[in-house]
C-alpha positions in Angstrom: 2.3 28.0 35.3 2.7 25.3 32.6 3.2 21.6 33.5 5.5 21.2 30.4 9.2 21.2 30.7 11.1 23.7 28.6 12.6 21.1 26.3 9.3 19.3 25.6 7.5 20.1 22.4 4.1 21.7 22.7 1.2 19.3 22.1 -1.0 20.5 19.2 -4.1 19.4 17.3 -1.7 18.0 14.7 -0.5 15.4 17.2 -4.1 14.3 17.7 -4.6 14.0 13.9 -1.3 12.0 13.7 -2.4 9.7 16.5 -5.6 8.8 14.6 -3.5 7.9 11.5 -1.3 5.6 13.5 -4.2 3.9 15.4 -6.3 3.4 12.2 -3.2 2.1 10.4 -2.4 -0.4 13.1 -5.9 -1.7 13.1 -6.3 -2.2 9.4 -3.0 -3.9 9.1 -3.1 -6.1 12.2 -6.6 -7.5 12.0 -8.4 -9.5 9.3 -11.6 -7.5 9.5 -14.1 -5.8 11.8 -14.6 -9.1 13.7 -11.2 -8.6 15.4 -9.4 -11.7 14.4 -5.6 -11.1 14.2 -3.8 -11.9 10.9 -1.1 -14.5 10.6 2.2 -12.8 11.2 4.3 -13.1 8.1 7.6 -11.2 7.8 6.2 -8.3 5.7 3.3 -7.9 8.2 5.7 -7.9 11.1 7.8 -5.2 9.4 4.8 -3.1 8.7 3.5 -3.4 12.3 6.9 -2.5 13.7 6.2 1.1 12.7 3.5 1.2 15.5 5.6 -0.5 18.2 7.8 1.4 20.5 11.6 1.3 20.0 14.3 3.8 19.8 13.8 4.6 16.1 10.0 4.9 16.4 9.8 8.7 15.8 12.3 8.4 13.0 10.2 5.7 11.3 7.0 7.7 11.6 8.6 10.9 10.3 9.9 9.0 7.3 6.4 7.7 6.6 4.8 11.1 6.9 7.4 12.7 4.6 8.1 10.1 2.0 5.2 8.5 0.1 7.1 5.4 -0.8 7.3 4.4 2.9 3.6 5.0 3.3 2.8 3.0 0.2 4.8 0.0 1.6 2.7 0.3 4.7 -0.6 0.3 2.7 0.5 -2.8 0.8 -0.2 -4.7 4.1 -3.7 -3.5 4.6 -6.1 -6.4 5.2 -8.4 -7.0 2.2 -11.6 -6.4 4.4 -10.3 -2.9 5.2 -9.4 -1.9 1.6 -12.3 0.5 1.7 -10.5 2.5 4.3 -7.3 3.1 2.2 -8.8 6.2 0.6 -9.5 7.7 4.1 -6.0 6.9 5.4 -4.4 8.3 2.3 -6.3 11.5 2.7 -5.3 11.7 6.4 -1.7 11.1 5.4 -1.9 13.9 2.9 -3.3 16.3 5.5 -0.6 15.5 7.9 2.2 15.8 5.3 0.9 19.3 4.5 0.6 20.2 8.1 4.2 19.3 8.8 5.5 21.0 5.7 3.8 24.3 6.5 
């Protein structure tokens, strides 16, 4: 017998891949670098980080970012300079997730 309710979506490996994207994105936007110092909260940074914080539109925001590259590009504009090297990885991860959700 399954512990899932009938109306709950089935958890798949794609959900785990998506979680990694959101966790890495949050870290490379919020912190200055690997030493763990938080960045000064300017308006653009607060807006970018709001994607990772729970509110009633959270799923809608994340879906827009996964489907539309312009939303993802705006998010990447806020990456801390010390994490620039990870932009390629997060872009590749985004592309994999976009394909997974399309097909």
